[in-house]
N, C-alpha and C positions, 0 to 999 in steps of 0.2 A: 038238770043234771047233764053233764057232758057225755056224749055217746062214747062208750068204750074206754073212758079214762076217769080215774078218780081225781077230783080236783085237789083233795087234801093229801095226796100221796107224797111221802117224804122223798126229797131229792138230795142226792149226795153232791151233785155238781150244780153250779149256777153261773150265769154269764159274768157276774161281778167277782167271782173267785179268780185268784191269780193262777197262772199256769203252774207255778211252783207248788201251790196248795193242791191243785188237781193231781199233780204227779205223785203226791204222797198218799193219795186215797187208794190207788190200785196199781199194781206193777205193770199193767198193760196200757195205761193211759198214754204213754209215749207212742205206742203202736197206733192208737186211734188218731192222735195228732198227725203222725206220719201218713196215715191212710188218707187224711184230708189235705195232705201236702203242706202241713204246718210244721216248720222246723226240721224237716227231714234231711236237709242238705246244708252244707256249710255257708253258702251264700244267702240262705233264707232262714237263718236261725231265729227262733222266737225267744223273747226275754222272759225269764221265769217270774218277773215282777209285773208283767203286763196282765191285764184281766183276759179271760177267755173271750169276752165281747170285743175288746180292743184288737186282739189277734184276728178274730173272725172278720171284723170290719176292715182291717188292713189287708187281708188276703181274699176278701170277697166270699167268705164261707158263711153259709146259713148257720147262725148260732144255735137255733133251736134243733136243727138236725144233728149238730155236733153234740149238744147236751144230751139229746135222746140216745145217741150212740154211746156216749160215756156212761149214761145211766144203765144201759144194757149190760155193761161189764159187771154191775152189781147184782144182777139177777142170778139166782142159783142155777148151776148147770144141771140139765136134765140127766137123770140116772138112766143107764142103759138097762135093758130087760134082764141082762145077766147079773146085775148087781142086786144084792138083797139088803 
């Protein structure tokens, strides 16, 4: 068993998924790409038909780190102590 991780855990995002597909999964995906300096400015736009892996390879971004960050978008937000 892998320490601290479930191997069979469902993943919403994958390296072979296109950027366009990823953008439809969660409204903040574009913010994550921008945080990794992917497609954030006009001269370095990314193509919605490229895979996440292709974009990462082209820009030297660790694909596993990007996928992990994208997956964190799908985790439920913690409730504050004042919410019941």
